[in-house]
C-alpha positions in Angstrom: -9.7 -5.3 -17.4 -10.1 -7.7 -14.3 -8.9 -10.9 -13.1 -11.7 -13.4 -12.0 -10.1 -15.2 -8.8 -13.0 -15.1 -6.6 -16.8 -14.3 -5.9 -17.1 -12.8 -9.4 -15.9 -9.9 -11.7 -15.9 -6.6 -10.8 -16.1 -4.7 -14.6 -14.2 -1.4 -14.6 -12.6 1.0 -17.2 -9.0 0.8 -17.2 -6.9 3.9 -15.6 -3.7 5.4 -15.7 -3.8 8.3 -13.3 -1.4 8.0 -10.2 -0.3 4.8 -11.9 3.4 5.3 -10.3 4.6 1.5 -10.3 3.3 -0.5 -13.3 6.2 -0.4 -15.1 8.0 -2.1 -12.7 5.3 -4.3 -10.6 7.4 -7.4 -10.5 10.1 -5.5 -8.5 7.6 -3.9 -6.5 6.0 -7.0 -5.6 9.5 -8.8 -4.8 10.8 -6.3 -2.3 8.0 -4.6 -0.7 7.8 -5.6 3.2 5.0 -7.9 4.5 2.2 -6.4 6.7 1.9 -8.0 10.3 -0.9 -10.5 10.7 -2.1 -8.3 13.9 -3.0 -5.4 11.6 -5.7 -7.5 9.8 -7.0 -9.0 12.9 -7.6 -5.6 14.5 -9.2 -4.1 11.3 -11.0 -7.4 10.8 -12.7 -7.0 14.4 -13.8 -3.1 13.7 -16.0 -4.7 10.7 -19.7 -5.3 11.0 -19.7 -8.2 9.1 -17.0 -10.1 7.6 -18.8 -10.8 4.0 -17.1 -8.3 1.7 -13.9 -6.3 1.9 -12.6 -3.9 -0.6 -8.7 -3.5 -0.6 -8.5 0.0 -2.7 -5.1 0.6 -4.5 -4.1 -3.0 -3.7 -0.9 -2.9 -5.8 0.1 -6.5 -6.2 -2.4 -7.7 -3.7 -0.2 -7.7 -0.2 -3.2 -6.3 2.2 -5.8 -8.5 -0.2 -4.2 -11.8 0.6 -4.3 -11.1 4.4 -7.6 -9.6 4.3 -9.0 -12.7 2.5 -8.1 -14.8 5.5 -10.9 -12.6 7.4 -13.6 -12.0 4.8 -15.6 -14.4 2.5 -14.3 -12.4 -0.4 -12.3 -9.6 -1.3 -12.4 -7.0 -4.1 -9.1 -5.6 -4.9 -8.5 -2.7 -7.4 -5.7 -0.7 -8.5 -5.2 2.1 -11.3 -2.2 0.2 -12.6 -2.6 -2.7 -15.0 0.7 -3.9 -14.7 0.3 -4.2 -11.1 -3.0 -6.3 -11.5 -1.1 -8.5 -13.7 1.6 -9.2 -11.1 -1.1 -9.6 -8.4 -1.0 -12.7 -6.0 -3.6 -15.1 -7.0 -6.3 -16.2 -4.2 -9.6 -18.1 -4.8 -11.5 -15.4 -2.6 -9.8 -12.3 -4.2 -11.2 -10.7 -7.4 -8.6 -8.4 -8.9 -9.5 -5.3 -11.2 -8.2 -2.2 -13.0 -10.1 0.7 -11.3 -10.1 4.1 -9.4 -10.8 4.8 -5.8 -12.8 7.6 -6.5 -15.8 5.8 -9.0 -15.8 2.1 -8.3 -18.8 0.2 -9.7 -20.0 -1.3 -6.6 -23.7 -1.0 -5.6 -24.7 0.9 -2.7 -24.1 -0.4 0.9 -22.3 -3.5 -0.1 -19.1 -3.4 1.6 -18.1 -4.1 5.3 -14.5 -2.7 5.0 -12.3 -0.6 3.0 -8.8 -0.7 3.2 -5.8 1.6 1.7 -2.3 0.5 2.2 0.2 3.3 1.6 -1.9 5.0 -1.1 -4.4 7.4 0.2 -2.2 10.5 -0.6 -2.5 9.6 -4.4 -6.5 9.8 -4.2 -8.9 12.7 -4.7 -9.9 12.4 -1.0 -13.2 14.6 -1.2 -14.5 12.1 -4.1 -13.3 9.2 -2.2 -15.0 9.9 1.2 -18.2 10.2 -0.9 -17.5 6.8 -2.3 -17.0 5.2 1.2 -20.2 6.9 2.5 -22.1 5.3 -0.6 -20.3 1.8 -0.6 -19.8 1.0 2.7 -22.7 -0.9 4.8 -24.0 0.6 8.1 -21.3 1.0 10.6 -18.8 0.0 7.7 -15.4 0.9 8.3 -12.6 2.4 6.2 -9.2 1.8 7.4 -5.7 3.1 6.0 -2.1 3.1 7.1 1.2 4.3 6.4 4.9 3.2 7.3 8.1 5.0 7.4 11.6 4.2 6.1 13.3 1.2 7.2 15.3 1.0 10.4 18.2 -1.4 10.6 21.0 0.6 12.2 22.5 4.2 12.4 25.1 4.1 9.6 22.6 2.0 7.0 19.7 4.3 8.2 21.8 7.3 7.3 22.4 6.2 3.9 18.9 5.4 3.2 17.4 8.5 4.6 19.9 10.5 2.3 19.1 8.4 -0.6 15.5 9.1 0.1 15.9 12.7 0.8 18.6 13.8 -1.6 19.8 11.2 -4.1 16.3 11.0 -5.6 14.3 13.5 -3.6 13.3 15.8 -5.9 11.8 12.7 -8.1 9.1 12.0 -5.8 5.5 12.9 -6.8 4.2 16.3 -5.1 1.4 14.9 -3.6 3.1 12.3 -1.6 3.6 14.6 1.5 0.7 13.3 3.8 2.7 9.9 3.9 5.7 11.5 5.4 3.8 11.8 8.8 1.9 8.7 8.2 -1.5 10.3 7.4 -1.6 12.0 10.9 -3.0 15.2 9.3 -6.0 13.4 7.1 -9.3 13.4 8.6 -12.5 11.9 7.1 -15.8 12.8 7.8 -16.7 10.0 9.8 -16.3 8.8 13.3 -12.5 7.7 14.4 -12.4 4.6 16.0 -8.6 3.8 16.1 -5.3 4.9 15.7 -2.8 2.4 16.6 0.9 2.2 16.0 2.4 -1.2 14.6 6.1 -2.3 13.5 6.7 -4.3 10.5 9.5 -6.6 11.0 11.7 -8.7 8.6 15.2 -10.6 8.4 16.9 -9.2 5.3 19.9 -9.5 3.3 21.5 -6.5 1.3 19.9 -7.7 -1.8 16.4 -7.1 -0.1 17.2 -3.3 0.8 18.6 -2.6 -2.4 15.4 -4.1 -3.9 13.1 -1.9 -1.8 15.1 1.1 -2.9 14.7 -0.2 -6.4 11.1 -0.5 -6.2 10.5 3.4 -5.4 9.0 5.3 -7.8 11.4 8.1 -7.5 14.1 5.7 -8.4 12.4 4.8 -11.6 11.6 8.5 -12.2 15.2 9.5 -11.8 16.4 6.8 -14.0 14.3 7.8 -16.7 14.5 11.8 -16.5 18.6 11.9 -15.9 19.4 8.5 -17.9 21.7 7.7 -15.1 20.9 4.5 -12.6 21.4 6.0 -8.9 21.1 2.3 -7.3 24.6 1.0 -8.3 26.3 3.9 -6.4 23.9 3.4 -2.9 24.2 -0.3 -3.2 28.1 0.0 -3.4 28.2 2.1 -0.2 25.4 0.0 1.5 27.8 -3.0 0.8 30.8 -1.2 2.7 28.6 -1.0 5.8 26.5 -4.1 5.5 29.6 -6.6 5.0 28.8 -10.1 3.9 26.0 -9.5 1.5 24.3 -12.7 2.7 24.3 -11.7 6.4 20.7 -11.1 7.5 19.8 -8.3 9.7 16.7 -7.2 11.5 14.6 -4.5 9.3 11.7 -2.7 11.3 9.5 0.0 9.8 7.0 1.8 12.0 3.5 1.8 10.7 0.4 4.2 11.8 -3.2 2.6 11.4 -5.9 4.9 11.2 -9.5 3.6 11.3 -13.1 5.2 10.9 -16.6 4.2 10.9 -19.2 5.6 8.1 -22.9 5.3 8.2 -23.1 5.1 11.9 -26.5 3.4 12.8 -28.5 5.4 15.4 
């Protein structure tokens, strides 16, 4: 399936492998943090041209919309049909259901490939070959991951415990590389950037609880145990937070990695 929102429709075969989020795509879209503008400005400066960007594993389009500020058009794909259905429309973006490893792009057609918080799901050896095939000369692959929210010691301890203990055994096994923000992954290409950023937001308690509810481990725990873990952690957080309408500053450490493929002599 595809959604024609920009420069044509990319036709792909629907996939379901590693679709961890479609069942609760609306929650995911509402409660995930927003990436900083400077992240995309830095990435765009690395690209050889600003014609075509591919946002791979786009989710509901959080990164794709920001990329559209810098590129003529963006193709945004995800294996989850539910995510694409809830993606943010934009006149310069074409959304489609499809995999990272076998996209239907012609060779040398993409200036920039981005992967936000999803590289750990991929069959990376195949994905590297795809990057080499579809990127133009000097084309760039940029990917990033971010850590748990940082608000204050007491709240952070509850969030960490929820992540590690309450729903810890329900995380997919291949999520490991995300835990150190992809520091141990090295594509067969020239590294051109490794840079730390910080995402920041002003959140009420509802936003934090919503983020915990958007985690795939939360939904897997709910399905497998027939028990919802959210009310208990929400009640504990409310005691620490106080007035649930109080806004608190939330920060997430983010690490960007960028590599240049098909370097010209």
